[in-house]
Phi, psi and omega in degrees: 000133179209160176265141181232138178233133175213145178281140178284321186217105181279344182260101179210148180279340181253091188297338181272005181235029178294130178273159186212167176236137179219134179204171176265131182246148176238124177247125176215194184295341177273354178122200184250120183229160173286120185249138181051061183300340180292348176283335183291138177234129182308134177060028171236142176276143172253135178207173170057063181273132175215148187247149170287154175304151183061017177049048179271349179183174179218152172252146178203166179252142166245128187236143174257140174276106183286314175206190185301328185251349186240135175235137179242127187243154171229148179266136178238158176235142172226130177273139174281140176257177188301326184270012177090356177276186179236151177283188180293149179290140176242112175282112189291152183291344181288348177294147180245117183304129179085359181229163182268133174235117191207181179059053180293144176210132181260138176217155180244126180282177185295344177267001179088006180279133178274138178232144170256118176262146179198172175242155180204150176258022179297158178295158176097001179264183180274335188213206183291315172225136178242159175269142179226164169216153179216138178294137180273130176268167185300328182273004181096341175293166180234158176283183180298128182290150175242137178285132179274067189302327181290342180259332188289151179241184177279357181257204183268103177263111190222178175047058178292150173215121180261120179267102187302314182301325181258355181059038179246142176255123176253146177199168178258000000 
């Protein structure tokens, strides 16, 4: 499963108004298909897909193109239902208005507690983008995020991935 972004029309005189298509794709032995089309929102980018253990739900980002060089994202949660569909989108409370919250990754600590790791350029961090984590609640919402200050640098700390078997956090 991956997120795909493509421009609809690359030939335009107004470079800051290029239209695009963004969706979640599923690649398997039958090929590459548009998966969960209900996640797509016109003129928003979809990115950063991560799943809860036992595939009970997923987190993903919906992003707005602010200008030609800047994209601002928010993380959403959708619970899977019995027939394989997804419930209504929940914009999680960890998003910071006016700032980007992106790169969601779910990990389980040694005590079995689920955490949502992500990066954000919100104020109060060490750098351009910092890593955060928030405990995952049963409904997919998260508790108040905590800045991972001992790991963050003055640069862009992004794309966290928590490897549950080794209890290690990887990031760029």
